[in-house]
N, C-alpha and C positions, 0 to 999 in steps of 0.2 A: 563202405564199411562205417562211415561216420554217421549215416542217417539213423540207425538203431540207437547208437550211443547218444545222439542228440535228443532223440525222443525220450530216452530214459532220463537224461538230464533235465529236460523240460518238465516231465512228470515229477521228478524229485523236487525241483525248486517250487513248482506250483503247489505241491502238497505241503511243503514247508511253509510257504507264504500263507496260503489260505488256512492251514491248520493252526498256525500261530495267531493269525488275525482273529478267527472265529473263537478260539479259546480265550484270547484276551478280552474280546467283546463280551462273551458270555460271563466271564469271571467278574468284570467290572459292573455289568448290569445286575448280576445277582447280589453283589456287595451293596450297590446303590439302592436297590429295592429294600434290602434288609435294613439299612440305615434309615432310609426315608420312612419306612413303615414304623420302625421303633420310635422315630422322632414325632410322627404325626398320629400315632394310634390314639392318643388321648383326645385329640381334636375330632377324630372320626367318631369316637364314643360319645363325646360331648354333643356332637351334631347329629347323632343317631344315624350315621351312614351305614346302610345295609352291607353285610359281608359280601354279597354278590356284586354290589356296585364298586366296592373297594377292589375286588378281584378283577373286574372288568377295567377299572382305572389303570391298574398296573399292567394289564395286557396291552392297553393302548399306550402306556408309557414306554414299553420296550422298543418299538420301532423308532419312536421319537428320539430316545436317548442313544440307541445304537447308531442312528444316522448322525447324530450330533458329534459323536466321537469317531466316526468312520475314518476320516482322513488321518486323524491323529494316530489311531491304532494301526492303520495300514503302514504308516511311517515307522512306528515303534516295532511292529512285526518284522518289517524289512531289516531294520538295524539289528534286531535281536538275533535272527537266524543267520543273516549274512555275515555278521561279525563272528558268529560262532564257526561258520564255514571258513572264514579267513584265518582264524586262530587254530583251526584244525588242518590248515594248509590245503583245504579242498579247492579254494579259488586258484591257487598256484597250480595244483594238479590239473585242473580243467584247462587252464591256459597253456600249460605245457603239452597237453595232448593235441594242440593245434586249433582249439576252439577260440575264436576271437571274443573280446570283451563285449562287443556289440551283440554278438550272437547269444551271449549269456543273458543279455537284457530282455530277450524275447519272452521267456516265461514270466519274467517280472511284469512286462506289459500286458500279457494275457491275464494274469491275476488281477492287475490294477483295472483292466477293462471290465472284468466280472464284478469287482467291488464297486466301481464307478457306475456301472449299469444298474446294479441293485440300489445304490444310493439315489440315482435319478428317479427310478420307478417309485421308490419310497417317498421321496420329496414331492414328486409331481402328482401321485395318485393315492398312495396308501396313508401317509402321515397326515395329510389335511383332514380326512374324515376321522382318523384316530385322535387328532388334536381337538376336533369339535367335541367329541365325547369326553376327552380328558379335561378340557377347559370347562365344559358344563358341570362335570363332577366337582372341580376345584371351586367354581363359583357358587355351587349349591351348598357345599359342605365346608369350604375353607375361607372364602372371601365374601365381602359384603355386596359388591356390585361389579358385574363384568363390563359395564358400559362406561364410556367417557361422556361428559357433558359437552355438547357442541356449542360453541360460543361464536357470535357474529357470523352466523351461517348464511353465505351467499350461494345461490345455485340457479342455474338455468334448467328449467324443467320441460321446456318445449320451445319451439321456434318463436323467438321474440317474447317469451314469458320468463320472468325472473322473480325469485322469491328471496325474502330475507327474514331471519329470526335473530333476535338479540341473544337468545339461548334456547337450546332444545334438550330435553331430558328423555332419552330413549326408553328408560325403564317405565315411565308413565305415559310415553308417547304424547308429550305436551310441549308446545313451543310458546314463547312469550315475545311480545312486541313484533307481531307478524305483519309483513307487507308483501304485496304481489303487484308487479307492474307488467303491463302488456304493451308491446311496441309493434307498430306496423310501419314499414318503410322508415325505420329509425326515428319514428315519432311516437311519443307516448299517447296511447289511446285510452287507457284506464288504469286506475290505481286503487287497490284495496288495502286498507289498514285495519288491524284488529288488535285488541289487547292480548289475545292468545288464540292458539289453534290446538284442537284436540282430536285425536283419532277415535272415532266411534266404532268399537269392535262389533256391534250388532249390525250396523249398516255398511261397515267397511268403507267409510267415507271420512273425510276431514270436516270438522265443524269449527267455524270461527265464531268467537264471542265478542260482543261489543264492537261491531265492525262499522266501517265507514268506506263507501265506494264513491270514487269520483270518476265519471265518464267524460272524457274530453271530446267535444263535438266541433264541427266546423263553424257552428254559430258562436256568438259571443258569450252565451250562457251555457256553462257545463251542467251536466246532470249529476246530482248528488243523492246518494241513497245511504241510509244508516239504519241499524237495527241491533237487536240483542243477540240473535243466533241465526246462523246461515250454514246450510249444507253446501259443500263445494264439490267440484269434480276434478280436483288436482290429480295429475297423472303420475303421482309418486306414492310409494308405500312407506310405512315407518322404517322398513329395512333399508330404504335408500338414504335415510337421514342419520341414523345412529346405529352403530354396530359394536360388537366386542372390540376392545382395543387391539386384540390379536386376530381380527376377522380374516385378514389375508392368509394367515397360517392354516385356516380351516377350509381353504378352497383348493380344488385340484386345478391343473393347468387350464383346461377349457373354461372352468368357472372363473379363474383369476383373469384370463384374457378378456372375458365378457365383462367382468366387473370393472377392469381398467378402462375399457372402451366406454362403458356407461358413465364412469366418473369424468372422463374427458368431455363427454357431451354436456354433463352437468356443470362443468367448469370447476371441479373440485381443486382445492389448493394443495392437497398433500399427495398428489400423484406420484411424486418421487419415492415415497415410502412403499407404494405398491409395486413400482418398477424395480426397486431394489430387491424385493422378494422374488419377483419373476426372474431377474437375471441371476440371482443367487442360486436358484434351482439348477442352473446350468454350470455356473462357475464352481460351486462347491464340489460336485462330483468330479469335475475335471482336475481339481487340485490333487486328487489321488495319484494321477500320473506324475505330477511334478514332485510331490513329496516322496513318491516311490523312487524316482530318479535320484533325488538328494540322498535318500536313505542308502541306496546302493553305492553311490560314490563315497559316502562317508564311512561305510562299514566294510568295504571290500578289501581294505588294507589294514594291516596291523598298526596300532598306535602305541606310543609309550605308556599312555595311561590305561591301556587295556580296554576290554569290552565296556566297562563302566564309563569310561571317558566318551566312547562313541554314543552310548545310550544317552548320556547327559547332554552332549551336543545336540543330538537328535531331538530330545524333549524340549530343549531351549528353542531350537529353530521352529518346532511345531507350534509351541505356544506363542512365539513371535508372529507366526503366520496368522493364528487365530486373533491375536490382539490387533494386528495390522488390518485384518478384514473388518473388525468392529469399528476401528477409527475411520477407515475409508467409507464404510457404509453410512456412518453418521454424517460425514460430509456430503454424501450423496443425498441423504434425506433432507438436509438443510439447504440444499440447492447450490452448494459451493462447487460441486462436481457433477457431471452427467452421471445418472445412475449406472449406466452400462460400464463407463470407465471406472467409477468408484468400486464396483464389484470385481472387475477384472484386473485392477492394478496389482493387488497382492499376488495373483497368479503370474502376471508378467514379470514382476520383480523377482519372485522366487524361481521362475523359469531361468532368468539370467543367472541367479545364484547357482542353479544346478549346472549351467554351462561352465561356470568358473570352477566348480568342484570336479567337473569331468576331467580336468587336467591332472588331477591327483589319482585318478582311477588306474589300477594296474593294467599294463599293456601286455 
């Protein structure tokens, strides 16, 4: 006789959870778009942004912003409707009918799984390409340059081949104080130095200017060549040297994995930044389960301060989680902590908090 009742209970809680969650997300996105549009409409008009492009920009803005607040609003949704159930004595009635508190958690986990799955798919495959179009729009109509200037660029481009540039400007595809060294059996075989290196878009080749080549031979006299201009056959493209400052946010999971592997081979120094983004795409959706648990434990009992107290505690904890995630990610990027540990530390700590709060759950 319990099975039909449990199915009704599952459906009831799942509808409450997902209904509250999607309503809150839709409401905050609508308000955010209205405020953002009203604030930036003068800039759009000054930069002659087409209406169609503005419309597409906000379409690409929706999945990015929805996912950004996904865990927060799943947490708030749980607290809101669960505390309402508690104050209407629905939780007590369910427990009195012989249903255990653990069994009540099942529909919460089903809902959290659906939200976490959507979040992962968005982060891994949908949002990256939406970000690419969104950032292109912002850089075209809102910002001066999407690129960062690379300074003191060291890179391995092939086996035993290393290049260096004092600085590289991606927007003009030009590097200054360029040098390239070729090694064989850990011995220097040749070295090329040039005032600058420029990407030739017609030939799709790099051209060095005012160059000087020294070839080291087994004889006592080395070969020296110099000239004004020389086409090269470097096995790199401009995209390998300078990207958007937010380049990793525009890559789906396969592209990101390939990009990280390529950067490892090239000996890039900021691998941690890319690894943080990779691990975050798994850790962030998983936080939905932890925050859902905390929300249930906080709101399934009546408190003296009422529903407002529970919502206030919930919002404080959720913002503490977001702040903690930011701090740990920064330590991971700067190399103080392994990227994997830096990203997962907030989830581990808040999972322990949920275990402590489980003591106060109704039995």
